[in-house]
N, C-alpha and C positions, 0 to 999 in steps of 0.2 A: 504494500500500500504506500503510495506516494502522497505526501501532504503538500499543499500549495498555501503559501502565506497570502492571505487576502487583506492584510493590513492590521496594524496594531496588535500583532502577535496572534491573530486569529487564523486558524488553518482549516482547510477543507480537503477532503480526499479527491485527488485528481480523477480517479476512476468513476466517481459519482457525478461529475459535472457533465451536463448535457449541452448547455450553451451559456455564453457570457454576452450580455447585451447592454447597451446604453439605456438609461431609464427615461429618455426624453420623449419617446413616441407615445401616442395615446394608447395603442394596444398593450404596450409594456406597462404603462401606468395602471391600466385596467386589470392586467394580470396580477400586479403587485397588490392592488386593492382587494381582489378576490382571494388571494392567498392570505392577506391580513385578516379578512373576514372568516376564513376557514381555519385560522390559527396555524398556518403552514408557512410562516415567514420567520427568518432569522435575521435580525438587524445587527450587523457587525460593523456599523459605521462609527461607533463611539460618539454619537451625537453630531457627526459631521455630515456634509452633503453627500447623498447617494450618487456615486458615479458609475457603478457597475451593478447589474442585476444578474445573479448566477442562478440558473435553473438546474436542479438536481434530478436524477433519475427516479427518486422517490416522491417527486412532486413538491418538494420544499423549494422556497425561493430564499436566496441569501443575498442581502444587500451589503455592498462593500463601498468604502470611501476611496478606493483606488480605481484608476481608469481600466476599462475592459482590455485595452492593449497591454497594459502591465500584467494583468492576470493571465492573458494569453501567452505573453513572453515567459512568465514564470512556469507555465505548463510545459513550455518548450525545452527547458533544461536549466541546469545550475548556472551556467555561464551567463545566460540572459538574465536570470533572476539577480545575480550579483551586480550586474551592470545597472539594472533598473533600480535596485535598492539604493545604490549610490546616488542616482539622479534624484530620488525622492527626498533624500536627506539634505 
């Protein structure tokens, strides 16, 4: 099992991720609201602005404060994650 850092020390299993999308479109906002109503949402933003919406294979929605591109690069390998981590600091 490989864990991906989604910000602020929060981790998610890479094998469980179905998609990573931006929260700006109306369909994604609707999907987040429906997940919130169904209590199938995990807010990992630490009170910051949501920048990525991660959909899991179990139907849970995870909100992250890092960009979708950053999450995707961290899924790609350790070299990309180290470079992205340095840019965020």
